[in-house]
N, C-alpha and C positions, 0 to 999 in steps of 0.2 A: 638217814638223817641227811646224803645227799639228795635225795630226793625232796626232803623239804626244803632245802637252799634253792633246787632248780625252781618249785612253784614260787617262792618268795622273789626269785630273780626275775622271772615269769611276770609277776605283778608289778613289781617296780617298773620294768621297762613299759608295760601297758599304761602305768599311771604316769610315767614321763612323756609318752605318746599323747596321752588324752591333755596334757598340761600343754606341751607345745602348740596341740591343734588349738586351743583355747584360747593361747597367748596370739596366735598367728589370726584368729577370728577376731579377735580385740582389738589388733591393730589394723587390719582392714576396716572395720567399723568407725574407727577414730581417723583413719585416712579420707573414708567417704564423706564423714560429716563435715571434715575440715575442707575439704574440696569444694562440698557444696557451699558450705560457709563462705568460702573465697569467692565462689562463682556469684552467687547472690550479691556479696558487696561487691566487684567488680560491674555488674549490670546496673547496680544501683548508683554506683559512685561514677561513671564512666560514660559518654555517649558514644553510639554506636559509631564503629570506624567507616566512613565514607566512600561509596566508588569512586575509583578515580576518574575526574571529568573529560569529557569527551570534547574536543573543540570549544571547552569553556562551558560546556553544560553537563549536568547530572542526570537530565531526564529528558526524552524526546520531547515532551509538552513546552520546554522550556523556551525552545527553538521559535523564534518571530513569534513569540506567544501572542502579542498584540495584533498580530495581523491573520491568525488562525480563524477562517471563519465556518470549517466545517470539519468534524472528526468523526468517524464511524469507527469503531475496533471490530464490531462484530461479535460481541461476545453474548451471544445466543440472540441477539435482540438486532434492531436497526436503530439504538439511538444515536443522536448527534449530540456529544459530550457537550459543544457549542450552543448547542438550541437553534441553530438557523435552520434544521431541517426537522419537521415532525410530522406528527399523523401518518406515518407509512402505513402503506396497504399492500400488505407482502403476498403475493403469490405462488404457493408451493416452496417457500426459501426452506431452506436447511442450513446446519452450521458444521464444522468440521475443524480440526485440530488444526491452527494456522500456525503462523511465524511467531505472533506474540499472543498466546489464548486462542481463542477459538476464532474462527474465519468464515465469509459467506461461502457458501457451497453449491455453485450452478449445477448445471445437469447436462450431459448429452443424449438424455431419453425424455425430459419433461420440460417444460415452460416455466422458466423460475424467475420472477423481478418483484419489483416493488416501487410503487409510485407514493411521493412525499411530496409535503407544502415546505418550500422554501421559501424563508425569508429576501427582501432586499439586499441582504449583507451578499447574497449569490448573484442573484438577477440584476443587482445593481452595479456589478463591478464594472468598474469604469479605470481602466489603467494595466497594470501588470497584474498576474496571478501564477499560482504554481499549484500543479496536481500532484501528490505524490501517494503512492499505494504499492502495497504487495501484490504479486501476482502469481499464480502456480496455472500452468495451463498445457495441454497436449496439442495445442495447436487448433486449426480446423481444418476442413476439408471441402473439396470442390462441391457447390451446390447443385451440381449437374442432375440429381435426385433431390428435391427439396426436402427438408428434414432437420428436426430439433437438433442443435450444435452444427449443422452444417452452412456454410458460409461466411458473412461477416457477422462477429457476435459482438453485438451490443454491451458494454460494461456501465458506462454513464451518459446522461444526457441531461441539458437544462432545456425545458419543454418549449418552443414556440408552437402555439395551437394552429396557426395558419400558415406555416410553412413546412415544409417536408423534413428539412433539417432542424435541429435544435440551435441554441445558440453557443453550445458547447458539447461536443460528441467526442466519445473515447470509447472506442471497440476495436477487435482483432478483423484486419481487412481479410478478404479471399486470399488464398493460400498462390505462391510463385510456382507452379509446377515444375519450375528448374531446380526449386531449392525446396525441396519436401518437409525438412529438418528445420525450417526458419519459420517463427512468428514474426507475422506483420503487425505491429501495434500502432495505432495511427488515432492521432488527437486532431481533430477539424474543428475549426471555430468559422462563426459569424457574425462580422461587426455590423454595429448600427452607426459609425463613425460616419459624418458627412462627407468627412476629407478623403474617404477610401473609396476608390470604385473598384477595386479586387477585393469584395468584401470576403468572401471565402477563403480561407487561408487553412493549409494542413501541413504535418509532418508524419512521417512513418518511422518508428525504429525495428530496426530489422535485428529480431533478435536470434541469434545462432547458437545452438547448444543448450537452450534451456527449456524445452519440452520435458512437461513432468518435474520441473526444477520451480524453487520459489525464487523470485528475480524482484528487486527492489524499482521503481521505475519512478522518475520524475521528470516531469514536465513543466518548464518554468521560462513563463513568456515576460521579456523586460521591454517593457513599451519605451523607454529613451532609446533602446539601441534597436528595435524592432526586432530582436532576435530569440527565437525560441531553443534555448538550451534544454537538451534531453541525456538524461543521466539513467544508468543502469550498475545495479549495486556501487552508488556512490562514485562512479566514475563516468566520464564522459561517453556516451553512447559510440558504441564501435563504428555503426553504419546506419546512415540516414537517408531517406529518400521523400517523395511524395510532396514535394513541394515546388515552386516553379524553378525551373532551371538546375534543377539537382544533378549532380552528375552522374551518369551512366552506372558507373559502380558503385553509387553511395557517398555521400557525403561523410567524411571521416574526422570531421573536426568537430563533432559533437554539438553543433546548432545548425538551425535554418534561419534564414534572412527571409522576412515576410515583408511585401512591397504594399504602397497605396495604390499603384498600376504598374502596368508592364515594365521591368526594367529592362528587357532588351538582350537580358541575358545573364549568365552566373554572377559576373563582375560589375553589373548594372550600366551598362553604357548608355542607356537614358537619362539616367542620373534621376531615377524616379524616387519619391519621397518613400520614409518608412512607413509601416502600418500603424504605428503610433499606438494611442490607447485604444485598447480594446473595449468595447459595451454593447451591451445587447439592447435590441427593442422587441417586442411584440412577443415578450415572456409572459406566463400566466402564474405564476409561482409555484410552478410544478417542475419535480425533477423524478428520472427514472433511473434505478439501480439494477444492474444487470439484465438490461434489453436497450433497445432502440426505441426510440419516441414513436415510431411507425409500428413497432412491432408487439405493444400491448394488447390487449382484448378490452375494449375496442382501441383502435388507436389513438393516440394522443392529438394529433394534429389532423390535416385534411388529406393525409394521403391512406394506405392501406399497406397490411403486411406484403412483404416483397419475400418472392421464391429465394432471392440470393442473400436473405439475412435472415438471423436467428437469436436468442437470448444467449447470454453467457454460459460456456460449459465448464470453466474452470473455477477456481478459485481466488478470492482478494482478501487482502486482511490490511489494517490499517491506513483508511482512506482519509486524506486528509485535503483541501484546499486551502490556499491562501491568497490574502488579497495583494500579495507581493511578490515579486520574483525573489526566489531565495538564492544566496549565493552559493558558489560552488562548495566553499568550506562549511556551511550549513547543510548542504545536501549529504555532504561526507558523513557529518555527524548524526543527522539524523537515520540515516542508514545503518551507521556503527551501534547507535543506543536502541533503536527498534530490533536489531539482531540480538542484541545482548538483553533482551525483555525489560528495557527501560523506557 
């Protein structure tokens, strides 16, 4: 009798366990169905929660959108989203993960560049302009023994076929032997403005501590003030030189003053007029990415390849040109939005 009671007790416990387990599974399924139903209802009935705006913008393309005349994101191609640069003819170009999607990938061992066709939206700039892009570079080395990746590395140029330099020239300048960790990023321009005697102007951003790191760079020239402001990672550049009467230790104010003729000193004792509207003459509708106009094969100008120069050996991303001088608040917003993947 005791034996039969024990058997009945065991069976009853097993039944209760199975019954409780079944209740648990049923409850879980009901909760899951309810959750999915609610989520589906929420997705249908409510708009997505927007990102917090930065500088009043949701997306980097919203910044001075009416003045953006070129934008290359290098998403495994050389497409200009504004369509003012087309017909790119790449030489050996590859791509790598960038700050936002993919990026242009230069080389220290083989020549890489591309030549494209540009509309008058670029070649006909007449006044202010801004160039903004991300760069990652290990710097360059002295071209004592010429070779790829040694010397001045060309990044971008608007071609002038009968002149040695292009209308706009962006490149990493030869290194300063006393500061081996410094990257010297140079913008050089050549104006056709008849009121200007000093037609060639430039500025060098001295980037310390950025070797092998992404940095956001902006060169913003304001024709009304004749000042070229330079920014790194959204802030005024820490150290500038390469312009007339720049301080021996470098300009710390974040901008270079350009003049129409000799100012006679850093404070312009000669009372020289400002550089004014920037414009280009003698262009042929060609641009170069990743090299100088004289380093392509064959050269795109009346010169020849130089032992002290080479094509770009680093990476670049989100390359933009505007026909306006971006104000500092927009530069900050552009940096933060692109860094945020927007």
